[in-house]
C-alpha positions in Angstrom: -24.8 -26.2 -33.2 -21.7 -24.0 -33.0 -19.2 -24.3 -35.8 -16.2 -26.5 -35.2 -13.7 -23.7 -36.0 -15.2 -21.3 -33.4 -15.1 -24.0 -30.8 -11.5 -24.9 -31.6 -10.5 -21.2 -31.4 -12.2 -20.9 -28.0 -10.6 -24.1 -26.7 -7.1 -22.8 -27.7 -7.8 -19.5 -25.8 -8.7 -21.4 -22.6 -5.6 -23.5 -23.0 -3.5 -20.4 -23.0 -5.4 -19.1 -19.9 -4.7 -22.5 -18.2 -1.0 -22.1 -18.9 -1.0 -18.7 -17.2 -2.9 -19.8 -14.1 -0.7 -22.9 -13.8 2.4 -20.7 -13.9 1.0 -18.3 -11.4 0.1 -21.2 -9.1 3.7 -22.5 -9.2 5.1 -19.0 -8.5 2.8 -18.5 -5.6 3.7 -21.9 -4.2 7.4 -21.0 -4.3 6.9 -17.6 -2.7 4.6 -19.1 -0.1 7.3 -21.5 1.1 9.8 -18.7 1.6 7.3 -16.4 3.2 6.1 -19.2 5.6 9.7 -19.8 6.7 10.1 -16.1 7.6 6.8 -16.0 9.4 7.6 -19.1 11.5 10.9 -17.6 12.5 9.3 -14.3 13.5 6.7 -16.2 15.5 9.4 -17.9 17.6 11.2 -14.6 18.1 8.0 -12.9 19.2 7.3 -15.7 21.8 10.8 -15.4 23.2 10.6 -11.7 23.7 7.2 -12.1 25.4 8.7 -14.7 27.6 11.5 -12.4 28.5 9.0 -9.7 29.6 7.2 -12.3 31.7 10.5 -13.2 33.3 11.0 -9.6 34.2 7.7 -9.6 35.9 8.4 -12.9 37.7 11.7 -11.5 39.0 9.9 -9.1 41.4 10.1 -6.1 39.1 7.2 -3.7 38.9 6.9 -3.6 35.2 6.1 -0.1 34.1 6.5 1.4 30.6 4.7 4.1 28.7 3.8 1.6 25.9 2.1 -0.7 28.5 0.0 2.0 30.2 -3.6 2.3 28.8 -4.7 5.9 28.1 -7.4 7.3 30.4 -9.0 8.9 27.4 -8.6 7.9 23.7 -8.9 10.9 21.6 -6.7 10.0 18.6 -6.4 6.6 16.9 -4.7 5.2 13.8 -6.0 2.3 11.7 -3.4 0.6 9.6 -4.8 -1.7 6.8 -2.5 -4.3 5.2 -3.7 -5.4 1.7 -2.0 -6.7 -1.5 -0.6 -4.8 -4.4 -2.1 -7.3 -6.8 -5.3 -9.2 -7.2 -6.1 -12.8 -8.4 -5.9 -14.1 -4.8 -9.5 -15.0 -4.1 -11.2 -13.2 -1.2 -8.0 -12.1 0.5 -8.3 -8.4 -0.2 -12.1 -8.3 0.2 -12.0 -10.0 3.6 -9.5 -7.7 5.2 -11.2 -4.6 3.7 -14.5 -5.5 5.2 -13.0 -6.1 8.6 -11.0 -2.9 8.4 -13.8 -0.6 7.3 -16.1 -2.1 9.9 -13.6 -1.2 12.6 -13.1 2.2 11.1 -16.8 2.9 11.4 -16.7 1.6 15.0 -13.8 3.8 16.0 -15.4 6.9 14.5 -18.4 6.5 16.7 -16.3 6.7 19.9 -13.1 8.6 19.0 -12.9 12.1 17.7 -9.8 11.8 15.5 -9.3 8.6 13.5 -6.5 8.4 11.0 -6.5 5.8 8.2 -3.3 4.4 6.7 -3.3 1.8 4.0 -0.6 -0.5 2.6 -1.3 -2.0 -0.8 -2.8 -0.8 -4.0 -5.9 -2.9 -3.6 -6.7 -1.3 -0.3 -6.1 2.2 -1.8 -8.5 1.4 -4.7 -11.2 0.3 -2.2 -10.7 3.5 -0.2 -11.1 5.6 -3.3 -14.3 3.7 -4.1 -15.7 4.5 -0.6 -14.5 8.1 -1.0 -12.0 7.8 1.9 -8.8 9.7 1.9 -6.0 7.9 3.8 -3.4 10.1 5.6 -0.6 7.8 4.4 -0.2 5.1 1.9 2.4 2.5 1.3 3.0 0.3 -1.8 6.5 -0.9 -1.3 5.7 -3.7 1.1 5.4 -6.7 -1.2 5.6 -10.4 -0.6 9.0 -9.9 1.1 8.7 -7.1 3.7 12.0 -6.2 5.2 12.4 -5.6 8.9 14.3 -2.4 8.3 11.3 -0.9 6.4 8.8 -2.0 9.0 11.0 -0.7 11.7 10.9 2.8 10.2 7.1 2.7 10.3 7.1 1.3 13.9 9.5 4.0 15.1 7.1 6.6 13.7 4.2 5.1 15.6 6.3 4.9 18.8 7.3 8.5 18.6 3.8 9.7 18.0 2.5 7.5 20.8 5.1 8.8 23.3 4.4 12.4 22.3 0.6 11.9 22.9 -0.4 12.4 19.2 -1.7 8.9 19.0 -3.5 7.0 21.8 -4.3 3.8 20.0 -3.1 1.8 17.0 -5.1 -0.9 15.3 -3.8 -3.1 12.5 -6.1 -4.9 10.1 -4.5 -7.8 8.3 -5.0 -11.5 7.4 -3.7 -13.7 10.2 -1.9 -16.9 9.1 -2.4 -20.0 11.2 -2.0 -22.8 8.7 -2.2 -23.6 5.0 -5.9 -24.4 5.5 -6.8 -21.5 7.9 -6.2 -17.8 7.3 -8.7 -15.1 8.5 -8.9 -11.4 8.6 -8.4 -9.8 12.0 -8.1 -6.3 13.5 -5.6 -6.2 16.5 -4.8 -3.4 18.8 -1.0 -3.1 19.0 -0.7 0.1 21.0 -0.8 0.3 23.9 0.8 -3.0 24.7 -1.1 -3.6 27.8 -2.5 -7.0 26.5 0.8 -8.8 27.0 0.3 -11.6 29.5 2.3 -11.3 32.7 3.2 -7.6 32.4 1.6 -4.3 33.3 1.8 -4.9 37.0 -0.2 -8.2 36.7 1.6 -11.2 38.1 0.7 -14.9 38.2 -0.3 -16.3 41.6 2.4 -18.9 41.5 5.2 -16.4 40.8 7.9 -17.0 43.3 9.7 -13.8 42.8 12.8 -15.7 41.6 14.0 -15.7 38.1 16.3 -18.1 36.1 18.0 -15.0 34.7 20.4 -12.4 36.1 19.8 -9.0 34.6 22.8 -6.7 34.0 22.9 -3.8 34.5 19.3 -4.0 35.7 16.0 -5.5 34.7 14.4 -2.0 34.3 17.1 -1.0 31.8 16.5 -4.1 29.8 12.8 -3.5 29.9 13.3 -0.2 28.2 14.8 -2.0 25.2 12.6 -5.1 25.2 9.2 -3.4 25.2 9.7 -1.2 22.1 11.4 -4.2 20.4 8.4 -6.3 21.2 6.1 -3.8 19.4 8.4 -3.7 16.4 8.4 -7.5 16.1 4.6 -7.7 16.5 4.1 -5.2 13.7 6.6 -7.0 11.6 4.8 -10.3 12.3 1.6 -8.7 11.0 3.3 -7.8 7.7 4.7 -11.3 7.4 1.4 -13.0 8.1 -0.3 -10.8 5.5 2.4 -11.7 2.9 2.2 -15.5 3.5 -1.6 -15.4 3.6 -1.7 -13.5 0.3 0.5 -16.2 -1.4 -1.7 -19.0 0.1 -4.8 -17.3 -1.2 -3.3 -16.8 -4.7 -2.0 -20.4 -4.8 -5.5 -21.8 -4.0 -7.2 -19.4 -6.3 -4.9 -20.2 -9.3 -5.2 -23.9 -8.6 -9.0 -23.6 -8.7 -8.8 -21.6 -11.9 -6.5 -24.1 -13.5 -8.9 -26.9 -12.6 -11.9 -25.0 -14.0 -10.0 -24.3 -17.2 -9.3 -28.0 -17.6 -12.9 -28.9 -17.1 -14.0 -26.3 -19.6 -11.5 -27.6 -22.1 -13.0 -31.1 -21.8 -16.5 -29.8 -22.4 -15.4 -27.8 -25.4 -13.5 -30.8 -26.8 -16.7 -32.9 -26.6 -18.7 -30.1 -28.3 -16.0 -29.7 -30.9 -16.0 -33.5 -31.7 -19.7 -33.5 -32.1 -19.7 -30.4 -34.2 -16.9 -31.8 -36.4 -18.7 -35.1 -36.7 -21.9 -33.3 -37.8 -20.0 -31.2 -40.2 -18.3 -34.3 -41.8 -21.6 -36.1 -42.0 -23.1 -33.1 -43.8 -20.3 -33.0 -46.3 -20.6 -36.7 -47.0 -24.4 -36.3 -47.6 -23.7 -33.4 -50.0 -21.3 -35.6 -51.9 -23.7 -38.4 -52.0 -26.5 -36.0 -53.2 -24.2 -34.7 -55.9 -23.4 -38.2 -57.2 -27.1 -39.1 -57.2 -27.9 -35.9 -59.2 -25.3 -36.7 -61.8 -26.8 -40.2 -62.3 
């Protein structure tokens, strides 16, 4: 049986680990609440912009915009992968990496030029392991992505799409639905032809009347709304990735804390048995010594 001193030393080490995992769980919980509030606000804003584009279609306007028109031939594509800068968040990074690299292989079979861009140190490490060289990498998007930073990236994609350098943009990230459900997805953000009610497709019950009056014109408003819709959608991807990361870390650290507590109980029982055996042995040695003296 292991010595009591070694067991006690190991128990103290696991207690220190439990303190760390418990602290990380509390930090992730606090960050998750803030990130979820931002994600919920962005969701409402995205829905309102989409509804505005639908109203433009219902107003009798032929909705046309370069971002809404699908390309006849896709010769250049960009895959943007959103991962975390840190680990200790369960299968968060692994899930999005598997989905992203599977889509990368799929795109390369049909498209000549496929560009890989990665956000997050974990994704960059996975790309190096697979001997993939991303064209651009980002490590400054943390658990609080700012809209101004995402807007710079979105404007770059818009400029390249308008110039014909990019025909398609896919974004791989972990989508957040609830605390109990987050899953890795790969969505196509450009072109924006998948918006319901736009792109020349109207609902059958559209009366041609709108509850809004557009000044100076609906077409001019459309020129502002469609690019903004793309920026907000890309920003929502970053927000979902951030809140999903914190949820995954919170769950992982909670499980680690529980496992550490269970292990401490087991070691305490082993320590008590070892200590009891050691004390019994010392008593027997004393009794044996007394009998020898007699």
